[in-house]
C-alpha positions in Angstrom: 28.9 -41.0 -13.5 31.6 -43.4 -12.5 32.1 -46.8 -14.3 31.2 -48.5 -11.0 27.9 -46.6 -10.7 27.1 -47.5 -14.3 27.9 -51.1 -13.6 25.6 -51.0 -10.6 22.8 -49.5 -12.7 23.4 -52.2 -15.3 22.9 -54.8 -12.6 19.4 -53.4 -11.8 18.5 -53.1 -15.4 19.5 -56.8 -15.8 17.4 -57.7 -12.7 14.4 -55.9 -14.2 14.9 -57.6 -17.6 15.2 -61.0 -16.1 12.1 -60.4 -13.9 10.1 -59.4 -17.0 11.3 -62.5 -19.0 10.4 -64.7 -15.9 6.9 -63.1 -15.8 6.3 -64.0 -19.4 7.9 -67.4 -19.6 5.6 -70.4 -19.7 8.3 -73.1 -19.4 8.7 -73.5 -15.6 12.4 -74.3 -15.7 13.2 -71.3 -17.7 10.8 -69.2 -15.6 12.7 -70.1 -12.5 16.1 -69.5 -14.2 15.0 -65.9 -15.1 13.5 -65.2 -11.7 16.6 -66.5 -9.9 18.8 -64.4 -12.1 16.7 -61.4 -11.4 16.9 -61.9 -7.7 20.6 -62.4 -7.7 21.3 -59.4 -9.9 19.1 -57.3 -7.6 21.1 -58.3 -4.6 24.3 -57.6 -6.5 22.9 -54.1 -7.1 22.3 -53.6 -3.4 25.8 -54.9 -2.4 27.3 -52.5 -5.0 25.5 -49.5 -3.5 26.4 -50.6 0.1 30.0 -50.9 -0.9 29.9 -47.5 -2.6 28.3 -45.8 0.4 30.7 -47.6 2.8 33.7 -46.4 0.8 32.5 -42.9 1.1 33.4 -43.1 4.8 36.7 -45.0 4.4 39.1 -42.1 5.2 36.8 -40.1 7.5 36.5 -40.4 11.3 32.8 -40.2 11.2 32.4 -43.8 12.3 34.1 -46.1 14.8 36.8 -48.5 13.6 34.4 -51.4 14.5 31.6 -49.9 12.4 34.0 -49.4 9.5 35.2 -53.0 9.9 31.6 -54.2 9.3 30.9 -51.7 6.6 34.1 -52.4 4.6 34.0 -56.1 5.5 37.4 -56.1 7.0 38.8 -57.5 10.2 39.6 -55.2 13.1 42.6 -56.1 15.3 44.2 -54.7 18.3 47.7 -53.4 17.5 49.9 -51.6 20.1 46.9 -50.9 22.3 44.8 -49.5 19.4 42.1 -51.0 17.2 43.0 -51.0 13.6 41.3 -51.9 10.4 43.2 -54.7 8.5 43.1 -55.8 4.9 41.9 -59.3 6.0 38.4 -59.9 4.7 35.6 -60.5 7.2 32.3 -60.7 5.6 29.3 -59.1 7.2 25.6 -59.6 6.9 23.8 -57.1 4.6 21.4 -56.3 7.4 24.2 -55.5 9.8 25.7 -53.0 7.3 22.3 -51.4 6.8 21.7 -51.2 10.6 25.0 -49.5 11.2 24.4 -46.9 8.5 20.9 -46.1 9.7 22.0 -46.0 13.4 24.7 -43.5 12.6 22.9 -41.3 10.1 19.2 -41.5 10.4 17.3 -39.2 12.8 14.9 -42.1 13.4 16.4 -45.5 12.4 13.2 -47.4 13.1 11.0 -45.1 11.0 13.6 -45.1 8.2 13.1 -48.8 7.8 9.4 -48.5 7.0 7.9 -51.7 5.4 10.9 -52.3 3.1 13.0 -53.7 5.9 10.9 -56.8 6.6 10.5 -57.4 2.8 14.2 -57.2 2.5 14.8 -59.6 5.3 12.4 -62.2 3.8 14.0 -61.6 0.4 17.4 -62.3 1.8 16.1 -65.6 3.2 14.8 -66.5 -0.3 18.2 -65.5 -1.8 20.0 -67.6 0.8 17.9 -70.6 -0.1 19.0 -70.2 -3.7 22.7 -69.5 -2.9 23.0 -72.2 -0.2 20.5 -74.8 -1.4 19.5 -77.7 0.9 16.2 -78.5 -0.9 14.4 -77.5 -4.1 13.1 -74.0 -3.8 11.0 -72.1 -6.3 10.3 -68.4 -6.3 7.5 -66.4 -7.8 7.5 -63.2 -9.9 5.8 -61.5 -6.9 8.7 -62.6 -4.6 11.2 -61.1 -7.0 9.3 -57.8 -7.4 8.9 -57.5 -3.6 12.7 -58.0 -3.3 13.6 -55.5 -6.0 11.2 -52.9 -4.5 12.7 -53.5 -1.0 16.2 -53.1 -2.4 15.5 -49.8 -4.1 13.6 -48.6 -1.0 16.5 -49.6 1.2 19.0 -47.7 -0.9 16.7 -44.7 -1.0 16.4 -44.7 2.8 20.2 -44.8 3.1 20.6 -42.0 0.6 18.0 -39.9 2.5 19.7 -40.6 5.9 23.3 -40.1 4.8 23.1 -37.6 1.9 19.8 -35.9 2.6 18.6 -36.6 -0.9 16.5 -39.3 -2.7 18.2 -42.1 -4.4 18.2 -41.1 -8.1 17.1 -44.5 -9.3 13.9 -44.3 -7.2 10.9 -43.9 -9.4 12.3 -45.7 -12.4 9.8 -48.2 -13.8 9.8 -51.7 -15.2 8.3 -52.7 -18.5 4.7 -53.5 -18.1 4.0 -50.4 -16.0 5.6 -51.5 -12.7 7.1 -48.6 -10.9 9.0 -48.3 -7.6 
């Protein structure tokens, strides 16, 4: 296993640990700190896997240059009559990256989304309220668990669509008996 994959795994383990601490914490300020940390580590885990999957296609002609621009979060420019990927960063929405991968590799992109996709989108809204605060926002343990489940289910759907195998992390459990 590569160092990066180990790092990504550590991100989810941290997310699970913070979620459990948040569930048990009685002090509301500490509870929110743990739950926020859990949610942010969970989304870092998702981004790590999206980056790892996207890098898999970096030197292959499987996808269009525009798709690769979104997946690798790089700008695409016209150079001498041809579109080229540049080194200039151009950040993409997580959902756009997921949509491109499912569109290109899933036999049925709509079916591949299942119920996790809507949970992921609402969890992204929650994350965005934390990362770009405009007002006080509190999250619940249930919000965090729904997000973590959607994240793992998302990566599992991508693994099945792209690699025709289940995501190895799928089925791992949290303390307290929670299982994906």
